[in-house]
C-alpha atoms as one frame of an Amber mdcrd trajectory, in Angstrom:
protein
 -73.421 -39.477 -14.305 -74.285 -35.892 -15.392 -71.871 -33.533 -15.546 -70.986
 -29.565 -16.982 -68.290 -29.468 -19.330 -66.310 -26.720 -20.806 -64.185 -25.973
 -24.029 -62.018 -22.804 -24.572 -59.938 -21.808 -27.489 -60.348 -22.286 -31.207
 -62.933 -25.171 -30.513 -64.480 -24.535 -33.932 -61.776 -24.106 -36.459 -59.885
 -26.837 -34.566 -63.085 -29.233 -34.988 -62.747 -29.755 -30.973 -66.653 -28.822
 -30.902 -67.665 -31.301 -33.744 -65.456 -33.585 -32.432 -66.894 -33.185 -28.709
 -70.472 -33.509 -29.884 -70.016 -36.738 -32.380 -68.303 -38.483 -29.027 -71.204
 -38.290 -27.032 -73.896 -39.481 -29.706 -71.806 -42.166 -30.916 -71.350 -43.297
 -27.003 -74.785 -43.519 -26.742 -74.861 -40.366 -24.535 -77.087 -36.910 -24.012
 -75.827 -33.061 -24.063 -77.664 -29.878 -23.632 -75.351 -26.818 -25.102 -75.964
 -24.318 -22.301 -74.180 -21.535 -23.652 -71.575 -20.855 -26.662 -69.754 -17.799
 -27.499 -68.248 -17.561 -31.238 -64.901 -15.523 -31.949 -65.575 -13.062 -34.263
 -61.831 -12.319 -35.308 -58.591 -14.964 -36.037 -57.643 -14.008 -32.385 -60.574
 -14.626 -30.611 -61.511 -17.647 -29.168 -64.428 -19.497 -28.500 -66.254 -20.894
 -25.340 -68.661 -23.440 -25.069 -70.804 -25.030 -21.647 -72.413 -28.053 -22.226
 -74.358 -30.034 -19.678 -73.673 -34.412 -20.639 -75.055 -37.096 -19.821 -73.843
 -40.621 -19.995 -70.904 -43.555 -18.798 -67.730 -42.359 -17.001 -65.852 -44.059
 -20.325 -67.426 -41.031 -21.982 -66.062 -38.643 -20.106 -62.486 -39.950 -20.362
 -62.648 -39.397 -23.908 -64.176 -35.894 -23.608 -60.950 -35.185 -21.326 -59.051
 -36.745 -23.646 -60.397 -34.026 -26.766 -59.614 -31.145 -24.461 -63.180 -31.080
 -22.340 -62.457 -28.837 -19.136 -64.563 -30.776 -16.675 -65.743 -29.420 -13.233
 -62.766 -28.438 -10.425 -62.233 -30.632  -8.236 -58.956 -31.582  -5.684 -56.819
 -34.410  -8.024 -57.789 -37.828  -6.816 -54.542 -40.663  -6.293 -54.115 -43.453
  -4.595 -50.687 -46.009  -3.353 -49.541 -48.420  -5.739 -49.548 -51.715  -4.067
 -46.462 -52.723  -5.549 -43.553 -51.676  -7.552 -44.607 -51.648 -11.345 -48.124
 -52.221 -10.140 -50.635 -49.482 -10.750 -53.952 -48.794  -8.322 -56.975 -49.564
 -10.136 -58.785 -46.539 -12.587 -55.390 -45.121 -12.888 -55.535 -41.950 -15.165
 -53.621 -42.779 -18.532 -52.302 -39.782 -20.016 -51.964 -38.488 -23.187 -48.907
 -36.401 -24.590 -51.006 -33.134 -25.443 -50.126 -30.424 -22.369 -51.523 -31.820
 -19.067 -52.787 -29.845 -15.547 -53.583 -31.452 -12.291 -55.653 -29.030  -9.739
 -53.646 -30.009  -6.961 -53.895 -28.232  -3.243 -56.028 -25.401  -4.743 -54.344
 -24.578  -8.107 -53.764 -25.729 -11.532 -50.148 -28.165 -11.615 -48.198 -28.923
 -14.530 -47.275 -32.195 -15.170 -43.834 -32.839 -15.859 -42.112 -34.915 -18.462
 -45.402 -35.592 -20.182 -45.670 -38.275 -22.785 -48.223 -40.772 -23.534 -49.276
 -43.984 -22.462 -47.838 -43.294 -18.664 -49.447 -42.231 -15.469 -49.252 -39.644
 -12.981 -47.628 -39.430  -9.374 -47.530 -37.220  -7.068 -44.840 -36.201  -5.313
 -44.795 -33.146  -2.469 -46.481 -30.372  -4.958 -45.251 -31.640  -7.962 -47.195
 -34.309 -10.843 -44.897 -36.567 -12.376 -44.896 -38.252 -15.364 -43.655 -41.969
 -15.077 -44.062 -45.059 -17.181 -45.335 -47.703 -15.506 -41.919 -49.629 -14.581
 -40.612 -46.772 -13.052 -43.123 -46.604 -10.170 -42.637 -47.804  -6.977 -45.029
 -49.020  -4.540 -46.960 -47.033  -1.837 -46.722 -43.614  -4.422 -49.275 -41.624
  -4.753 -50.905 -42.342  -8.506 -53.374 -40.280  -9.965 -56.626 -42.343 -10.871
 -59.899 -40.983 -12.145 -60.666 -38.113 -13.891 -61.812 -35.613 -11.534 -59.022
 -32.687 -10.946 -57.452 -32.990 -14.871 -57.140 -30.994 -17.410 -55.862 -31.660
 -20.539 -54.731 -28.821 -23.616 -55.859 -30.743 -26.562 -53.834 -29.049 -29.876
 -55.919 -26.708 -31.551 -55.255 -25.701 -35.538 -52.855 -22.745 -36.162 -54.482
 -19.937 -37.385 -51.834 -18.650 -39.376 -52.370 -20.556 -43.092 -48.749 -20.567
 -43.778 -47.827 -22.797 -40.430 -46.766 -26.361 -42.170 -46.713 -27.350 -38.518
 -50.487 -26.545 -38.413 -52.092 -29.578 -36.185 -53.651 -32.379 -38.442 -53.680
 -29.412 -41.655 -53.749 -32.185 -44.042 -53.618 -35.864 -45.581 -50.643 -37.495
 -46.219 -49.301 -37.824 -49.873 -47.026 -37.882 -51.971 -48.001 -35.503 -54.230
 -47.364 -32.352 -52.022 -45.068 -29.715 -52.751 -41.863 -30.643 -51.414 -39.686
 -27.291 -52.497 -41.893 -25.129 -50.326 -41.799 -27.692 -47.614 -38.307 -27.596
 -47.177 -37.754 -23.798 -47.346 -40.350 -23.271 -44.482 -38.749 -26.094 -42.747
 -35.511 -24.700 -43.208 -36.576 -21.622 -41.728 -38.286 -23.028 -38.903 -35.449
 -25.129 -37.892 -33.043 -21.511 -38.284 -35.850 -20.671 -35.681 -35.228 -22.950
 -34.000 -31.346 -23.275 -33.818 -31.335 -19.133 -33.104 -32.916 -19.493 -29.546
 -30.891 -21.707 -28.662 -33.154 -24.678 -29.016 -32.956 -28.244 -29.014 -33.305
 -30.858 -32.445 -33.407 -34.655 -32.186 -32.739 -36.497 -35.297 -34.087 -39.855
 -35.215 -32.264 -42.369 -37.890 -32.634 -45.320 -40.112 -30.465 -47.445 -41.760
 -31.693 -46.073 -45.261 -29.758 -42.599 -44.480 -26.193 -44.547 -45.003 -27.459
 -47.055 -47.748 -28.609 -43.815 -50.194 -26.333 -41.442 -49.005 -28.520 -39.100
 -46.690 -25.830 -39.692 -43.966 -23.546 -37.080 -45.517 -25.766 -34.050 -45.229
 -26.641 -35.234 -41.962 -23.219 -34.390 -41.422 -23.407 -31.403 -42.776 -26.460
 -30.609 -40.337 -23.955 -31.439 -36.948 -21.591 -29.445 -38.373 -23.837 -26.162
 -38.474 -25.209 -26.489 -35.382 -28.271 -28.091 -35.849 -28.659 -31.556 -33.897
 -28.765 -31.349 -30.700 -29.024 -34.977 -30.055 -29.212 -37.829 -32.091 -31.323
 -41.400 -31.424 -30.818 -44.185 -33.766 -30.131 -48.509 -34.168 -27.201 -50.663
 -33.945 -27.666 -51.326 -38.051 -27.316 -47.839 -38.515 -24.243 -47.445 -36.338
 -23.090 -50.319 -38.063 -23.408 -49.299 -41.941 -22.201 -45.674 -40.916 -18.544
 -47.174 -39.251 -18.252 -49.247 -42.362 -19.131 -46.715 -44.645 -15.824 -44.442
 -43.195 -13.746 -48.264 -43.085 -14.426 -49.345 -46.546 -16.854 -47.175 -48.673
 -19.394 -49.976 -47.926 -22.602 -50.457 -46.067 -23.468 -54.256 -45.532 -20.918
 -54.560 -48.414 -22.233 -53.014 -50.410 -19.846 -49.738 -52.904 -20.981 -46.736
 -52.688 -19.953 -45.384 -55.446 -20.648 -48.883 -57.907 -23.824 -49.982 -55.957
 -21.986 -53.395 -56.448 -21.835 -55.801 -53.645 -18.797 -56.606 -53.191 -16.763
 -60.138 -53.263 -16.902 -61.301 -49.185 -18.457 -57.671 -48.958 -20.954 -59.326
 -45.911 -18.026 -59.567 -44.009 -16.993 -55.684 -44.037 -19.852 -54.315 -40.959
 -18.520 -57.425 -38.439 -15.238 -56.070 -39.069 -16.642 -52.910 -38.367 -17.700
 -53.829 -35.244 -14.803 -55.638 -34.581 -12.542 -52.548 -34.973 -14.441 -50.709
 -32.447 -14.794 -53.500 -30.257 -10.941 -53.416 -29.885 -11.338 -49.398 -29.519
 -13.369 -49.979 -26.565 -16.277 -47.023 -27.977 -17.043 -44.975 -30.647 -15.349
 -42.014 -28.975 -12.186 -43.833 -28.089 -12.401 -44.832 -32.004 -12.415 -41.101
 -32.964  -9.136 -41.007 -30.671  -7.473 -43.257 -31.915  -7.410 -42.281 -35.592
  -9.449 -45.735 -36.325 -12.518 -43.598 -37.399 -12.448 -40.018 -39.200 -15.421
 -39.187 -40.425 -19.025 -39.829 -40.590 -22.235 -38.903 -38.474 -21.070 -40.726
 -35.251 -17.685 -39.249 -35.858 -19.035 -36.146 -36.154 -21.229 -36.234 -33.428
 -18.056 -37.164 -31.094 -16.355 -33.859 -32.424 -18.889 -31.288 -31.816 -20.300
 -33.600 -28.314 -22.831 -34.158 -29.503 -25.355 -37.024 -27.277 -26.696 -40.451
 -29.457 -28.393 -42.932 -28.235 -27.875 -46.196 -29.919 -30.566 -48.983 -29.193
 -30.301 -52.473 -29.549 -32.980 -55.021 -31.395 -33.156 -58.856 -31.994 -32.213
 -58.619 -34.948 -28.496 -56.932 -34.302 -24.776 -58.159 -34.788 -22.618 -57.655
 -32.596 -23.367 -55.732 -31.207 -21.533 -51.803 -31.190 -20.422 -51.577 -27.307
 -22.066 -48.247 -27.401 -25.696 -50.075 -27.977 -27.834 -50.145 -25.165 -29.220
 -53.420 -25.368 -31.964 -53.460 -22.363 -34.898 -52.049 -24.187 -35.917 -50.056
 -21.323 -32.742 -48.143 -20.512 -32.526 -46.959 -23.934 -36.298 -45.749 -23.697
 -34.560 -43.942 -20.061 -31.911 -42.668 -21.916 -34.086 -41.082 -24.870 -36.606
 -39.789 -22.489 -33.156 -37.382 -20.934 -33.299 -35.818 -24.245 -36.972 -35.761
 -25.183 -38.016 -33.574 -21.971 -35.784 -30.792 -23.891 -36.695 -30.954 -27.355
 -38.219 -28.017 -29.533 -38.132 -30.290 -32.575 -37.479 -33.611 -33.851 -36.864
 -34.738 -37.111 -37.622 -38.511 -38.256 -35.567 -40.406 -41.339 -36.709 -43.687
 -42.630 -37.023 -45.417 -39.428 -40.227 -47.086 -38.452 -38.886 -49.163 -35.348
 -37.173 -46.021 -33.462 -39.572 -43.214 -35.286 -42.644 -44.746 -33.739 -40.478
 -45.006 -30.200 -39.291 -42.150 -30.112 -42.751 -40.111 -31.088 -44.551 -42.177
 -28.117 -42.632 -40.255 -26.625 -42.456 -36.686 -28.037 -45.097 -33.971 -26.024
 -47.428 -32.685 -28.367 -45.792 -29.246 -28.517 -42.826 -30.518 -30.353 -42.455
 -30.008 -34.216 -41.696 -33.303 -35.662 -41.278 -34.167 -39.451 -41.108 -37.230
 -40.651 -39.717 -38.469 -44.149 -39.928 -41.140 -45.452 -40.169 -42.481 -48.884
 -42.682 -44.919 -47.791 -46.282 -43.486 -46.952 -47.390 -46.310 -44.450 -44.475
 -45.066 -42.198 -45.561 -41.784 -41.935 -49.299 -42.857 -41.826 -48.231 -45.371
 -38.899 -46.300 -42.729 -37.104 -49.849 -40.180 -37.073 -51.853 -43.541 -35.930
 -49.871 -44.165 -33.042 -50.816 -40.474 -32.159 -48.004 -38.123 -32.983 -50.462
 -36.431 -34.720 -48.681 -33.040 -34.771 -46.267 -34.396 -36.793 -45.598 -32.673
 -40.670 -45.187 -35.489 -43.294 -42.586 -35.738 -46.140 -43.463 -38.868 -48.219
 -39.687 -38.620 -50.486 -36.419 -40.316 -49.960 -34.353 -38.494 -47.552 -31.379
 -38.993 -49.851 -33.404 -36.454 -51.463 -34.774 -34.239 -48.893 -31.590 -33.273
 -47.204 -29.284 -32.037 -49.620 -32.214 -29.840 -50.405 -32.925 -28.626 -46.879
 -28.998 -28.226 -46.147 -28.817 -25.577 -49.152 -31.928 -24.235 -47.757 -30.249
 -23.988 -44.292 -27.102 -22.476 -46.063 -28.402 -19.881 -47.818 -30.730 -18.832
 -44.715 -26.817 -18.505 -42.989 -25.298 -16.481 -45.576
């Protein structure tokens, strides 16, 4: 097939144009640049019109890179059964996406990667495969679809510049934290929505105290975590231990391994975390402060859970959909020491959401980006070191 494609925006310094040309050559296609206009200032956009010849798979890749294909009405096909998609269905990216419907470009709502687009009247809705019902109009092929790939920020001081640098533990953490604090303050000042994704190391290392501070200060609008952290958060308030390890001495107390089971039992007796707070069983901690500040939390279960807590959602697809309710409002997402929940959340986030990954293991940060969350700022450090500094910087800004 042979088509003319268009590229608009900061396509040169964001390396979109070189990537498009490399992709055409790598996939054994041919191209002819018909028009190229290069912006002369930082605010000027560039434009390219390219005649491309190649297989349908090539145009699929070019569309994902942000190429504009000829404007045609979007194609749909009815789902043959519940949870079954028509052949040649369109698989979404997490970049802003539009479909050409009834003569105009309509934005795709609730966008995330690895899903499909369903047309409902004049609306285009992103849905995961498991929610598609028989007879729903699922977008197929590539006609009538426009993706706006992220472009590198024109501001050299923007720490969220798309794919701005490699992951490294040798980054200047202090300056990053100051810039991050300023960005969080900006989000808060405009009444934005910040999600925090929390791993078990947050409780072990003491970083949970700083997270509680952020909750009290209004910098947390939702928390995603697993049963492990939630149990440790409760155990720490009841016994001063996490999995039996004393937070002051670092020693595992005799028969301390039982403490987390007792913690689960106490919440079970109360009926829920919220009821445990109301009854005075739970008097501090991350989840306590969430209840007091009416901050929603989603506790997603896994195969390795003890108990679990009555608040833990053991159906992972149900947990996903509960998280999606808050992801749709997100302006920013902070991920701490959590590969499982971190990657799961990253896969749901649109690329417009400013994302920060803080983990002492560079592999976790890199893995999240490899899975597609390329807009993430990676900080390779212990959250127990970063968060107290972050809280201090935010307090300075608040003052």
